[in-house]
C-alpha positions, 0 to 999 in steps of 0.5 A, spaced: 730 437 351 736 434 352 743 436 348 746 432 342 752 429 345 758 429 341 758 423 337 766 420 338 764 418 346 773 418 347 773 426 345 767 427 348 770 424 355 776 429 354 777 434 361 774 441 359 770 439 353 762 440 355 755 441 353 750 446 356 743 445 357 741 444 365 743 448 370 748 443 373 752 443 366 753 451 367 755 450 374 760 444 371 762 450 365 764 455 371 768 450 374 772 448 369 773 456 366 780 458 364 784 463 363 786 461 356 783 460 350 777 455 348 772 453 342 766 453 341 762 449 336 756 452 333 753 459 334 746 457 336 741 461 341 746 457 347 752 457 342 752 465 342 751 465 349 756 462 352 761 466 346 758 472 350 760 470 356 766 468 356 769 474 351 773 477 356 777 470 354 780 468 347 773 465 344 773 462 337 767 460 334 766 455 329 759 456 325 758 451 319 752 456 318 753 463 314 752 467 320 751 464 327 743 464 328 741 465 322 737 459 321 732 461 327 732 468 326 734 469 319 739 472 314 739 479 317 739 478 324 744 473 323 749 478 320 748 482 325 750 478 330 756 476 327 758 483 327 756 484 334 760 478 335 766 480 332 766 487 335 766 484 342 772 481 339 770 473 338 774 470 332 767 467 329 769 462 323 763 461 318 762 456 313 766 451 318 765 445 322 770 441 328 772 434 326 776 432 332 778 434 339 784 431 340 787 430 348 794 431 351 796 424 355 792 426 361 786 426 358 786 433 357 782 437 351 788 440 347 787 442 340 780 442 336 781 440 328 776 444 324 774 442 316 779 448 313 785 444 315 787 449 321 786 446 328 785 450 334 789 450 341 784 450 346 783 449 353 776 448 354 771 445 348 763 448 349 760 443 343 753 446 341 749 441 337 743 442 338 738 439 341 735 432 342 726 432 343 723 429 348 717 425 344 718 418 346 713 418 352 708 420 346 709 414 342 702 411 341 698 418 342 695 418 335 699 426 335 703 428 329 710 427 333 717 426 332 723 427 332 723 434 330 717 436 335 709 436 334 705 439 329 701 444 332 697 451 328 699 457 330 694 458 336 699 451 339 693 446 338 697 439 337 695 435 329 693 428 330 697 424 325 691 424 320 694 433 320 687 434 323 687 440 329 685 438 336 681 442 340 684 440 347 691 438 346 695 444 347 703 444 346 708 450 347 716 451 348 722 446 344 717 441 341 711 445 339 713 445 331 708 451 329 708 455 322 713 461 322 712 467 319 719 469 318 720 463 313 713 463 309 709 458 315 713 452 314 713 448 321 719 448 324 721 448 332 723 454 336 729 453 341 728 458 345 726 461 351 722 465 349 718 461 344 716 456 351 713 463 353 709 466 347 707 459 347 704 459 352 699 465 351 698 463 345 695 457 347 691 460 353 688 465 348 686 458 343 683 456 349 679 460 351 676 461 344 674 453 345 667 452 345 
């Protein structure tokens, strides 16, 4: 997986604008951690974790959905997460998105303009826009692979391009697109470390049952 970058390269290049995926990203963000306001765009797993770590600052989260984490975990958990963030002092704004990031003459980020017409004064922006799955190396492999991941069954066995489950190819982690019990078994890829752990266990279990 790799982070989805902010779509405007000039805005993304402003000092104080970060993405977060690797340990190097975390180190860079720690070095630039301010004692003033920050803004986080989107509140999935990473966005919510950033808000939690920085809650001793003035943190604003702009979430275009109805609640944080409602996409991967559903509306009930989303409402609980929203309540927890607000009780911790996070300025959570739902149903809005960041339209633009603006900097000063020195190239440091200073403002974030939101879709509801409001403007935030910021010193740091963490752009949490989701991820891009690293599946390009599977081109031509004959598997059901694409931008949304690699299709697999509940035992993590990959599907081929004809929708037939394979017996010896297993998929785990962020690229595994498997039926999700919370969404009427719709095929979804979960961007969370726990998915890799549980997927590995499911794959081992399925492999032991193969003859």
